[in-house]
N, C-alpha and C positions, 0 to 999 in steps of 0.2 A: 318125715315131713315132706308134703308136696312142694315142689319148686314153683315159684312165681314165674310166670311167663306171659308173653304177648302171643295171642293167636292171630295169624295173619288172615284177615277177611278179604283184603285186597292188597296185592304186593306193591303196586306202584310201578313206576317206569324203571327205576334203577336203585333199588334199596339194598345197601350193603353195610356190613360192619367195617368201621375205619377207626384207627387211632392215630398216633403221631407218626407212623410209618416205620419202615425197616431200613436200617443203614448198613453199610459195609458189605453189600451183596452185588454191587455192579459187576464185579469180576466174574460172576457166574450168570450174568444176564438178567438179574432181578433189580428192577428200579425201586425207588424209595416208596412209592404209593402213598398211603395215608390220606387224611382228609384234604379235599381240594382247597377249601377255604379255611386256613389254619386259624385265623382270628375268630371266626364264628365257632369253630370247633372248641377253642379254649374257653370262650365265653360260655358255651353250652354247658361244659363240665363244671365250670366255676359256679354256675347258677344253682346246681344241685349238690354243691359241696364235695365234688369228686376231686381226686388227683387230676391234674390237667392233662395227663396223657392217658386217661381212661378210655375204654372202648365205647363208642356210641354208634348210632345209626345215621348213616348219610343217605339222603334221597335226592332225586332230581326230577324237576318238573312236577308231575303228579306223584304225590307221596302215598304211603300205605294207609290202610284202614286197619287198626289194631284193637283187639280186645284183651284187657288184662284178666288174667286168671290166677286164682289161689294166692291172693295177697293184696297189698297196696304198694304204691310207688310214688315217689316224688320225681316229677318230670319237668323238662324245659325244652323249648324249641327255639332255635335261632335261625337267622336268615330273614329274607323277606317272604314270609310263608303265610298262606291262608289255611286255617285249620279250625275245626270244631272239636269240642269235648262232648261226648254223648254219654250222659250218666245212665246207670242201670235202670233208672225209672223213666228213661226216654227223654228227660229234660236235656235240651241242647244249649251249650254255652259257647259263645264265640271265643275262640282261642286268642291269646295275646302272646306274641313273640317276646323274648327276653324277660319273661316272668315265670317263675317256677309254679307248678300246680300239682295237686295231689289226686291220684286215681285210687279208687277202690275196686274190688273184684267185680267184673263184668262191665266196668266203665270202658268206653271206647275213645280212641283218638282218630278222627277222620282228617288226615292231612290232604287237603284238597289239591293244592298246587303251590308252587313257588310263584311269586308275583314279579314279572319282568326281571327274572333272575333264573339261575339254574339249580344251585344246590342249597339244601337246608339240612338242619341237624336236630336229632332227637336224643337227649341224654336222660338217664335215670340215676337216682342216687344209688351208688354202689357199682354202676356200670352193667353192661351186658356180658354174658359168658361167651368168650370167643376161643377159638383154637389158635395157639401160638405157632407161627411158622417163621423161623429165622428171626425171633425177637419181636414179632408184630402179629397182630390179629387181622391187619388190614387185608381186605379182599382185592385181588387183582384178577378180574375175570378173563383177561386175555392169557395170562399165565396159569390160570386155574390154581392159584395158591391163596391161602388165607382161610378164615373161617367159612363155615357152610360149604366146604369142599371147593373153595374159590369161585362160588357162584353167587349171583344176586338172589334175593329171597323170592320165593314163589307162594302162590295161594295155598293156604292151609298148613304152612309150616309154622314152627314155634320159635320164638326168640327168647331164650332163657335169660332171666335177670339174675345177677349175682345178689347175694344176701345184702339187703340195704343196711346202711350204717345207723338206722334209726335217727337220722338227722333230717327232719321234715320241716325245717325252717324255710319259709317262703322268701325268695329273693327276687329282686327286680332291677332292671337296668334300662335307663333311657339311652337308646342307642340307634343311630341312623347309619345305614350302610352307605359308604361313600360312593359318589359318582365318579366317572372317569372322562377326562377330556382327551388325553392322549396317553399312549403306553410308551414308557421310556425304555430304551435299550442301549446296550453297549455293543461295540463291534464284535462280530463273530470271528472265528478263526480263519474263515475264508472270505472275509470282507473284500479283499482285493480281487476276488474272482469276478466282481461285478463292475460294470462301466460306471462312469460318473453319471450318465443319464439314468441308468438303472437305480443307482443309489438315490438320485434326486426324486424319482418316481416313488420309491419306497418310503421316503420321509416327508414328501409333500402331498401325495395322493392318499385317498381314503381306500380302505379295504372293507369288504363285507364278510362277516363270519358265515360260513356255509352250514348246511345241515349235516355235513360230514364232520361232526365234532362229538368227541366223547372223552372219557377219562384219559385216553391215550394221547389224543392229539386234536388240534383245531385247524381245519383247512380254511384258507382265506380265498376270496375271489376279488378280482379288481385288476389293476394294471399288471401286465406281465413283466416280471423281473428277469431280464435277460443276463445270461452268463457269458462272459467273454473269454473264458479259459476252457472249463470242462464241466458239463452239467452233472457228471458222475465222478466221484473220487473213491479212493480206497476207503473202506469203512473205518470210521473213527468213533470214538466215544461220544455219547450224547449226554446232556444234562436237562433237567426240567427247565423249561422256558426258552430253550434254544430254538431258533427259527431256520429251518431248512428251506431251500428252494429247489424243487425237483425240475426236470427238464421242461414241464409245461409252464413254468414261470409263476405258478401259484404257491405262495409261501404256506408252510405248515408249521404251526407251533407245537412243540412237544410238551405234553402235560404230564401229570403225576404218574401215570402207568405207561409211560413211553418205552420204546425199545432202547436198549442201552448202547447200541451202535447203529451207525447209519452212513450211507454212501452219497448223500446229497450235500452240496456246499452250504455252509452256514453263514448267513449274512449278519445275524445279530443274536443277542440273548436278552430276553426280557428281565429287567431287574427284579430282585426278590421283593422289593417293596410294592411292586405293581402286579405281582403274580395273582394275588387274591382277587384283584379287581377284574382281570381278564377272564378268569374261569367262571365268573358269574354273568358274563355277557352272553345273551341268547343268540341263536342263529338269526341272521338278518340284521344284527347290530352292526354299526359302523365302528371301525377301529383305525386309529392314526398313530403313527410311530414318531418318536422324537429321540435323536441320538444324544447321548451324554457320555462322559468318560468314567473310568473305573472309580476314581476318588469320589466323584459325585454320587455314583451308585452306592458306594460303601456308606457315605454319610446319610443318604436317604434310607438305607436299611437300618441304620442305628436309630434314626428318628422314628421310623415305622415300628421298631421293636419297643422303643420307649412309649409311643403312643398306645401300643397294645397292652403293655404292663399297666399303664395309667388307667385304661379302661377296666382292666381286671381288678385293680385296686379299688375301684368304685363299688364293686359287689361285695358287700359286707355279710 
């Protein structure tokens, strides 16, 4: 029996397979990785009746142009995404995010672009066939690990679909991606390395997200944050969302594919409840920080988790 697959007619900017990420590998220098926007990842899988940790396709900015071969598939796209469905008879349908749709052999999905955001997601009923590395199929292109030999997809490759579950019930969700006013952070381990003036600048002034931003990290431009002790320290462990300040004074936010150790002082850590918001900010966007304490961060995470579950429960 021939396998059902997508033929890649255009790869897009950064199309990779992602799942919920790999854990317990920091000690060998492998970060968590996984889908950048976890909420949209979970919603995308729920819309096609998948397990919530199923493998799907993550894309950034311009997405791929895909043609389905040898079968049919129930699909969904989440995020703020502009896309069309091109049927085999050349009829073009405007795609709708957060609504599952069925494809037949030789139908195409043209994911034109994300809209004022960075990441979008494509799921299929049954998921995509990925290669498991340390408990996850997620691709980390810097470390060259994960599905597709750790590389993003290229023109003329195939993305194999797992056998579908014959569950082709259409589902829909009315969902708006939230806006962001400021990004909340807790103190980093080297918070006292910075003067009161530097801290005031960090929390009162605006920063601009530079073009030097990818799944590994986000470089900011704006007021220089001066270090009063030492701009370089012995390398320490890093986590997702930590904000390092190198000698040039321009902060760097570590994202999902970050290095696991670093030698720059850490002024703060973005709270988990705000992480999905900042990864969707495009270069040129403004970002402003607000300091909160750990108990507040924990409560906000609980609220965020409950909100996510409530959204998922709406998908029947």
